[in-house]
N, C-alpha and C positions, 0 to 999 in steps of 0.2 A: 347271276345278274340281279340287280336291284329291281323290285317291283315298281310300277308306275304310281300306285296309290297305297299308302299305309292307312288303314282304318284303325282309329284308337277308340276304345270303349272302356269307360269306367263303369263297373257293374256293382250293384249293391241290392241285395234282397229282391232279385228279379228272376228267380228260378222258374217261375210259372210262365214268364213271357219271353225268356231269353231265346228259345228256339225260333219263335216267329221273327224276332229282330235279326238274328244271325242268318236265317233263311233269306231274308230280303237282301242281304249282302251277297250270299251265294248265288242268288238269282239275277245279279246284275249282268247287263249285256256286255259290260267291260269286265274282262276276266283277270286283268293284270293287277292283282291286289294282294296284300297281306293283311292279316287281322291280328291286332294286339289287344288282348283283354286283360284288365286288372281288377280283381275282386277287392273291394274296399272294406274288408272286415264284415262280410255278410253273416247273418245269424241263421240263414236258411241254407238250402242246397245249391246256392248260386255257383260257388266255386266248382263243386262236383259236376253240375250241369254243364259248365263251361268246358271242363276237361273232357266230358263225354262228347260234346259237340266238336271240340278240337279233333278228337280221334276220328269222328265220322267224316269231317271235312277232309282231313288228310287222306283217308281211304278213298273217298268218292271223287275228289277233284285234285288233290295234291297241292292245293293252295297253302301257303305258309301261315300257320296259326301259332301264336304264343299266348299262354295263359300265365299271368302273374298273380300274386296274392299279397296284399298288405297284412302285416301282423295285427293291425288294429285299424279302426276307421280313421282315415287321415283327410278326407275331403276330396272333392272332385278335382280341384286344381293340382294337388299333389299327385293324385292318381293318374291324371292325364299326362303330367310331366314324366312320370315313370314310364308310361307307354311310349311317349315321344322319344325317350332315350333309346328305345329299341327299334324305332321306325327307320326304314331305309328308303322309302318311296320319295319321289320328287314332289308328291302332293300328300297332304294330310287331310283325311276325311274323318268326320265325327259320326258316331252312331250311339244311341242309348239303348240299354237292355230291355226297355219296355215299349219301344217304338217300332215303326216299320217305314220303309221307303219304296218308291217306285223302281221297277227293274231298270229303267233308263236314266235314273238319277245321275250316276257317274258319267254316262255318255253325254248328257246335256251340259253338265258342269264343265267337263273337259272341252266340249265344243266352244263354250264361252271363253275359255282361256286361249284356245287356238285363234279365235277371231279377234281377241283383244289381249295380246301377250303382256301388256303392261299391268294387267290386273294381278292382285295378290290374294284376293278373297272372292269367292263366288258362293252365294247361298241361294236359297229358293223360298218361295212361299211355303207355308206350313199349315196343314189341317190339324184339328184337334178331334179326338175320338174317345169314346168310352164304351161300356158294354152294350150300349144301344146304337152305336154307330157314330159317324162323323156329324159334329154339330156346329163347327165353325172353322174359320181360317184367319190367319194373320199374314199381312203383306207389308213390306217395307219399300222405301223409295228405290228406284232402279239403280241409281248411282248416289249413295248417301254422301252428303256434305258434312262438314264439321258441325254445323248448326243442328243437324239431325240427332246428334248424340245427346242433346239436352233433353229430349223427350223419351229417352230410353235407348236400349241397344238397337241400332238400325240394321242388324243382321240376325237372322235366326241361327243359333249356334249349332244345333244338332244336324241340320242339313248341309253344313258348310264344307267346302273344299278349299284348302289354303296351301299356297306354295310353302314347301318345307323350309327353304332358305329364308323366307320372310319370317316365319315363326321362330327360327333359330336366331335371327338377327335381333329379336327382342327377348330372347331367352325363354320362349314359351310362355306358359301361364305363371303369373305371380302367385305366390303361395301364402300370403298373409291371411289370417283368419277373417279379417274384415273384408276379404274378397270372395268368401264362400258364396256360391250361388250367383255371383256376378263376375266370375273369372273370365267369361267370354267378353262381356262388356268392356272390362278393363283391357283385355287383349286387343280388341279392335281399336281402342283409343291409342294404345302403344304403337300399333301399326300405322295408324293415320298420322300420329305425331312424327313418325319417321319418314313420312312421305308416301307410304303405300296407300292404295285405294282398292275398292271392291265394287261388286255388282250383285244385284239380286235378280234372279230369274223369276218372272211372274207366272209360275206354274207350281201347283202344290205337289212337289215331288217327294214330300216327307209328311208323315203323320205321327203326331205326338199323342201319347196316351195321357188323358187329363181326367182321371177318375178321383175317387175319394182319397186314394193313397197320395196322388200328386197334390191334392189340395192341402193335405196335412203337412206338406213340406214347406208351405208358404208362411214362414215364421217372421215375426216382426223384426228380429235382428237382421234378417236378410234385406228388409226394407231400409234399414239404417246403412247396410253395406252398399245398397244401390245409391243412396244419397251421397255417400262418400265418393263413389266412382264419378258421379256427376260433377261434384266439386273438383275432383282430380282432372276431369276432362276439360273443364273451363280453363284450368291452368295449363295443362299439357298441350291443348289445341289453340292456345292464345286467343280465347274468346273473351268478350267484354266481362269484366268482373261482376257486373250486375246480373249476368246470366246465372250466377250461383243460386239465385232464387229458385231455379228449377229443381234444386235438391230437396225442396220441401214437398214436392209432389209424391214421391214414394212413401214418405213418412205419413202424409195424410191418408194415402190409400191404405197403408198398414194399420191405421187406427180404425178402419171400418170393421164392424162385426163380420165374422167369417161368412155367415149366410148372405149378408148384403153384398159383400165383395164377390162371392161366387155367382150371385144372380147378375150383377153388373158385368162381371167378367164374361159370362156366357152370352149375355145379350150383346155385348160389344163384338165378340167373335162371330156371333150369328149375323150381325149387321154387316160385318166386313165380308162375309162369305157371299153376300148377295150382290156385291158390287163387281 
């Protein structure tokens, strides 16, 4: 029988944090899941660690675990699509190899789908943490509208649970290089353009690691990719042409010196967590 949930994980140089991430899946109150991991050309022991965890999970719980490996670094969009081709669940869940989530994450997301069967996407609020603990939170509108896409992705990617048939209807993630680091943003626009809708649960059921390693991945070219997706969204969602001016925002943010950006980023997350 097919599992209810397929968890897809693109993993890259996260050997030291992978156990904590996978344990948070193993500890879910919903047990009907499979886990599909794909190593994206890591230079550390990530692949070996994933294989060891696969064997431990099979022995302890019997849940289905698949570990794949790219011959070279191909990017998250390609890697997640490779995981998606192996997925059999009715729902697709995301998880990253350096994060963690609450034990009742799947339970509460599935409950949202049961109460509103027309939903295609359910995500949650997300906290940010580093070696000193949680320092902030991000929250999006309960029921994002098309206009909300102009300000950035209105869903947190990592905590999401998405109907598999909806993802397959838009052929999963688009794999162009100009969509690296914004593959989720682009995916939501494709889904909304096809008539699908989603909801955000206002509980921080997911925690994203946001340390120096994460900061080093915020490269200017990814800001250009975000600007491209905003322009695409204006066209795909039939928004007024003048809304394309919002594409300037990620470019201006990307021009900020890294220390200034990080200070503003953390202050913003800290302010959000107090509301």
